[in-house]
C-alpha positions in Angstrom: 65.1 -43.2 68.1 62.7 -40.4 67.2 60.0 -40.6 69.5 57.9 -38.1 67.6 57.2 -40.4 64.5 56.4 -43.0 67.3 53.7 -40.6 69.6 51.4 -40.8 66.8 52.0 -44.5 65.5 48.7 -46.0 67.5 46.7 -43.0 66.2 45.9 -39.8 67.6 44.7 -40.1 71.4 43.5 -36.9 73.6 47.1 -37.1 75.7 49.0 -36.8 72.3 46.9 -34.0 71.5 47.6 -32.6 75.5 51.5 -33.7 75.5 51.2 -31.2 71.9 49.6 -28.1 72.9 51.3 -27.9 76.7 54.5 -28.5 74.8 53.6 -25.6 72.4 52.0 -23.4 75.5 55.2 -24.0 77.8 57.6 -23.0 74.5 56.0 -19.9 74.0 55.8 -19.0 77.6 59.3 -19.5 78.6 60.1 -17.7 75.3 58.3 -14.7 76.7 59.5 -14.6 79.8 63.2 -15.1 78.7 62.8 -12.2 76.1 61.2 -10.0 79.3 64.8 -11.2 81.4 66.9 -10.7 78.6 65.6 -6.6 78.4 66.2 -6.4 81.9 69.6 -8.4 82.2 70.7 -6.1 78.9 70.0 -2.9 80.8 71.5 -3.8 83.9 74.6 -5.5 82.9 75.3 -2.2 80.4 74.4 0.0 83.4 76.5 -1.1 85.6 79.6 -1.3 82.7 78.7 2.6 82.4 78.5 3.0 85.8 75.1 3.9 85.9 72.3 2.5 87.7 69.9 0.9 85.6 66.5 0.1 86.1 65.5 0.1 89.2 61.7 1.4 90.1 59.6 -1.3 89.1 59.7 -4.7 91.2 62.8 -5.6 93.1 65.5 -4.8 91.1 63.5 -3.4 88.2 62.7 -7.0 87.3 59.1 -5.4 86.1 60.4 -3.0 83.9 60.2 -4.7 80.6 56.5 -5.7 81.6 56.0 -1.4 82.5 56.9 -0.7 79.1 54.9 -3.4 77.2 52.1 -2.4 79.2 52.7 1.3 78.3 53.2 0.2 74.7 50.0 -1.7 74.3 47.9 0.8 75.3 49.6 3.9 73.3 47.5 5.0 70.2 48.0 2.8 67.3 48.7 5.1 64.3 48.9 4.2 60.9 50.2 6.8 57.9 48.0 7.9 55.6 50.0 6.8 52.8 50.8 3.6 53.9 49.2 -0.1 52.4 47.0 -0.6 55.7 47.3 -4.6 55.1 51.0 -5.3 55.0 52.2 -2.7 57.3 49.5 -4.5 60.0 50.8 -8.1 58.6 54.9 -7.0 58.8 55.4 -7.1 62.5 54.0 -10.8 62.2 56.4 -12.0 59.6 58.6 -10.7 61.8 58.3 -12.3 65.4 57.0 -15.7 64.2 59.9 -17.5 62.5 61.7 -16.3 65.7 59.3 -18.3 67.6 59.4 -21.5 64.7 63.2 -21.2 64.7 63.3 -22.1 67.9 60.2 -25.1 68.2 62.9 -27.1 66.8 65.4 -26.6 69.5 66.3 -29.3 71.7 66.3 -28.1 75.3 67.1 -31.6 77.2 66.3 -35.0 77.0 63.7 -37.4 76.3 61.0 -37.3 78.8 57.8 -39.9 79.9 54.3 -38.8 80.5 51.1 -41.0 80.9 53.0 -44.0 78.8 54.5 -41.8 76.0 57.8 -40.8 75.3 59.2 -37.5 73.9 62.0 -35.3 73.2 62.2 -32.2 75.1 61.1 -29.5 72.3 58.1 -28.5 71.1 58.7 -30.2 67.5 61.8 -32.8 65.8 61.3 -32.4 62.0 63.4 -34.7 60.1 64.8 -31.4 57.9 64.7 -29.4 61.0 67.6 -27.4 60.1 66.1 -26.7 56.7 63.5 -25.3 58.2 65.7 -23.0 60.5 67.3 -22.0 57.6 63.6 -21.1 55.4 62.8 -18.9 58.9 65.9 -16.8 58.7 64.9 -16.1 55.1 61.3 -15.1 55.7 62.1 -12.8 58.5 63.4 -10.3 56.1 60.7 -10.4 54.5 58.7 -8.9 57.6 61.4 -6.0 57.8 61.4 -5.0 53.5 57.0 -5.0 53.8 57.2 -3.0 56.8 60.2 -0.3 55.3 58.0 -0.4 51.6 54.2 -0.7 53.1 55.0 3.1 55.3 54.8 5.0 52.3 57.7 6.9 53.2 61.1 7.0 52.2 63.3 6.7 55.4 61.3 3.3 56.1 62.4 2.2 52.5 65.7 2.8 52.8 65.9 1.8 56.1 64.3 -1.7 54.4 66.6 -2.1 51.8 70.1 -1.8 54.0 68.9 -4.2 56.3 67.4 -7.0 53.7 71.0 -6.2 52.0 72.8 -6.7 55.8 70.8 -10.0 56.1 71.0 -11.8 53.2 74.4 -11.1 52.7 75.3 -12.8 56.0 73.1 -15.3 55.1 75.2 -17.1 52.6 77.8 -17.7 55.2 75.8 -18.7 57.5 74.3 -21.6 55.5 77.6 -22.7 54.7 78.5 -22.8 58.1 75.3 -25.1 59.1 76.2 -27.3 56.0 79.4 -28.2 57.9 77.8 -29.3 61.1 75.6 -31.1 58.9 78.3 -32.8 56.5 79.5 -34.4 60.3 76.4 -35.5 62.3 75.0 -36.6 59.0 71.4 -35.5 59.8 69.5 -32.6 59.1 67.4 -33.5 62.6 68.3 -31.3 65.3 68.0 -34.1 67.6 70.0 -36.3 65.3 72.7 -33.4 65.4 72.8 -32.9 69.2 72.9 -36.9 69.6 76.1 -36.8 67.3 78.1 -34.7 69.4 76.8 -36.8 72.8 79.1 -39.4 74.0 82.5 -38.2 75.0 82.1 -34.8 76.7 83.7 -31.4 75.0 85.8 -33.4 72.6 82.6 -34.6 70.4 81.1 -30.9 69.9 80.8 -29.3 66.4 82.6 -26.5 67.9 85.9 -28.7 68.0 85.1 -31.5 65.0 84.5 -28.5 62.4 87.6 -27.3 63.6 86.6 -24.1 65.2 86.6 -21.8 62.4 83.0 -22.0 61.6 81.7 -21.4 64.9 83.2 -17.9 64.7 81.7 -17.4 61.1 78.1 -18.6 62.1 78.4 -16.3 65.2 79.2 -13.0 63.2 77.0 -14.1 61.0 74.0 -14.1 63.1 74.9 -11.3 65.1 74.4 -9.1 61.7 70.9 -11.2 61.2 69.6 -10.0 64.5 70.8 -6.5 63.8 73.2 -6.6 66.7 75.8 -4.5 68.0 78.3 -3.8 66.2 76.0 -4.3 63.1 73.1 -2.5 64.7 72.7 -0.7 61.2 69.0 -0.9 61.1 69.2 1.4 64.6 71.4 3.6 63.0 70.1 4.3 59.5 71.2 7.6 58.9 71.6 8.4 62.6 68.5 9.9 62.6 65.5 7.6 62.2 64.9 4.2 63.3 64.9 2.2 60.1 62.3 0.3 58.6 60.0 0.5 61.6 60.1 4.4 62.2 56.4 4.7 61.1 55.9 2.5 63.8 54.0 2.8 67.0 52.2 1.4 69.6 52.0 -3.0 70.3 53.5 -3.1 66.5 56.5 -1.5 67.6 56.3 -3.7 70.6 56.3 -6.6 68.3 59.5 -5.5 66.5 61.6 -5.1 69.6 60.2 -8.7 70.9 61.4 -10.4 67.7 64.9 -8.8 67.9 65.5 -10.2 71.1 63.4 -13.4 70.6 66.0 -13.7 67.7 69.1 -13.1 69.8 67.8 -15.9 72.1 66.5 -18.2 69.5 70.0 -18.2 67.7 72.1 -18.2 70.7 70.1 -21.4 71.2 70.9 -22.4 68.0 74.5 -21.8 68.1 74.5 -24.4 71.4 72.8 -26.9 69.4 74.7 -27.1 66.8 78.6 -26.4 67.8 78.0 -27.2 72.0 76.3 -29.9 72.3 73.0 -28.7 73.1 71.6 -30.5 76.3 74.5 -32.4 76.8 77.3 -32.6 79.6 78.3 -34.4 82.4 75.0 -36.1 84.6 75.0 -37.6 88.3 73.4 -40.4 86.8 70.4 -39.5 89.9 67.0 -40.4 88.2 65.6 -37.4 89.9 67.8 -35.2 88.0 68.7 -37.4 84.7 65.8 -34.8 83.3 66.5 -31.7 84.9 70.5 -31.4 84.6 70.7 -31.4 80.7 67.9 -28.5 80.9 70.3 -26.5 83.1 73.3 -27.4 81.0 71.0 -25.9 78.1 70.6 -22.8 79.8 74.1 -22.2 81.2 75.4 -22.4 77.8 72.2 -20.2 76.4 73.2 -18.0 78.9 76.9 -17.0 77.9 76.0 -16.6 74.5 73.2 -13.9 75.6 75.8 -12.1 77.9 78.2 -12.0 75.0 75.6 -10.4 73.0 74.9 -7.8 76.0 78.9 -7.5 76.0 79.1 -6.7 72.5 77.0 -3.6 72.9 78.8 -2.1 76.2 82.4 -3.3 74.3 82.1 -2.5 70.2 82.1 0.3 68.3 79.8 0.5 65.3 81.0 -1.2 62.0 80.7 1.3 59.0 78.1 0.1 56.2 81.1 -0.6 53.7 83.0 -2.7 56.6 80.2 -4.6 57.1 79.4 -5.7 53.5 83.1 -6.4 52.8 83.5 -8.7 56.3 80.6 -10.0 54.4 81.0 -10.8 51.2 85.0 -10.5 51.3 86.1 -12.8 54.2 83.0 -14.5 55.7 82.1 -15.8 52.2 85.1 -16.9 51.1 86.6 -18.8 54.4 83.1 -20.3 54.9 83.6 -21.6 51.1 87.5 -22.5 51.7 86.5 -24.4 55.1 83.6 -26.4 53.6 86.1 -27.5 51.2 88.3 -28.7 54.2 86.0 -30.0 56.0 84.6 -32.1 53.0 87.8 -33.3 52.0 88.6 -34.7 55.6 85.7 -36.8 56.0 86.4 -38.6 52.4 90.2 -39.1 52.6 92.9 -37.3 55.1 95.2 -37.0 51.8 92.3 -34.9 50.4 92.9 -32.7 53.3 96.5 -32.1 52.3 95.9 -31.6 48.9 93.6 -29.0 49.1 95.3 -26.8 51.7 98.6 -26.8 49.0 96.3 -26.0 46.5 94.5 -23.5 48.8 97.8 -22.0 49.7 99.3 -21.9 46.4 96.0 -20.0 45.2 95.8 -17.7 48.7 99.7 -16.6 47.5 99.0 -15.9 44.3 95.8 -13.8 45.4 97.4 -12.0 48.0 100.3 -11.0 45.2 97.6 -9.9 42.6 96.4 -7.6 45.8 99.5 -6.5 46.9 100.7 -5.4 43.3 97.7 -4.1 42.8 97.7 -1.2 45.8 101.2 -0.5 45.4 101.0 0.9 42.0 97.7 2.6 43.1 100.0 4.1 46.1 103.0 4.9 43.4 100.7 6.9 41.2 100.4 4.2 38.0 96.9 4.8 36.2 98.3 4.6 32.7 99.7 7.1 30.3 95.9 9.3 30.1 95.2 9.1 33.7 98.9 10.2 34.5 98.6 13.5 32.0 95.2 13.9 33.1 97.1 14.0 37.1 100.6 15.9 36.2 100.9 18.8 38.9 100.7 22.4 37.4 103.5 24.8 37.1 105.0 25.7 40.8 104.0 29.1 42.3 106.2 32.2 42.0 106.2 34.6 45.0 103.2 34.4 47.6 100.3 34.8 45.2 100.7 32.7 41.4 101.4 35.1 38.6 99.6 32.8 36.0 96.4 33.0 35.2 93.6 30.4 36.0 91.5 29.2 33.2 88.6 27.8 32.6 86.6 27.8 29.1 87.5 29.7 26.9 90.3 32.4 28.4 91.6 34.0 31.2 89.0 34.4 34.4 91.0 35.6 37.1 94.8 36.3 37.6 96.5 37.8 41.0 99.1 40.5 41.3 102.4 39.5 42.8 103.0 42.7 44.0 100.2 44.2 45.2 99.0 41.3 47.1 95.6 41.3 45.9 92.9 40.0 44.0 92.5 42.6 40.8 93.1 43.1 37.0 97.0 42.0 36.6 99.5 41.6 34.1 98.7 38.4 32.9 94.8 39.3 31.5 91.7 41.2 33.3 89.1 39.5 35.0 85.9 39.0 33.2 
């Protein structure tokens, strides 16, 4: 049952307003604390993997290092380039950080709660089109990146924003199709409805199993590229010299972009848990005191696994080339997601649809592989056609140590080599011009 629609059924009272405000404040504060802990955890874990010390000065075990960095950035000078569009330049960081928080607002963190006689879900909002809101926020974050580079009035940020935008747009298609598979299995666009559809049988009813595992890995790769995490962190590596679209930013606005990246990482990890791992679903002792706490612990534990995986990716995987990133998105993930979407949709209709689609895809895949293989064989053999073959025909072999033939360019001979003397100069084949 959607308790959100019943919360305001009898009109708006001050209790409902207070509950809504508290949920927003708690979610925002919790997300900010999670960002601080994520930054500290990434520094600490990577330093342990690389046999370094890591942060250990500010606070116990360096826990306050992120807070110290934030305070430092807050009091640094805020610079605006002379040729920048001042309004758009200042607006862009907020267009990057707000979509991350709004997307987190629709994530179910726990079970339902009852306060002052009002029952509500443990999430900020549960709109009936929650997944569409998630995809919309993912698209809006592209505007923050693009406008940040364009409004800086410099070529380096502009090029970095174009590359980052192309990367994010390329992987949105695969991410959207993997989400559609989960929506087809759950039969609803509501995030709470998707979690409820995965409840009941622990693990066996999760979206990870019901969609055939493949959409999970597609979504994970697409989200990693969407959030600019390694090995797809081409924003920081743009030309290996500048930071990319945020090159001209300083002070608190640079910190907002930094926070937005880690906030997106946490949000998308929570979304993965919601779509494929049942959200807060898990075994519960059915004790009155623990009924509200255990689902939250399940959700936090699953989310932590993905956060640790992102840190592990950063420490272990080398950065891809940009052409490899585009090839993976357009030539691998999008075709694979289309094929798997047809299989999942066919499986919902009938098992015979899956058999027919599987056979047709095997035949089509075999023909496509044969065409690619023939093309590669011809390319390796140099079969480019008669005109290209004549253009690439090798010259006459060299005689002796030096070439006795002349080097031709334009109208006549420009240089010849003397095989006897072994030095440059006028040879028997002609003079030097």
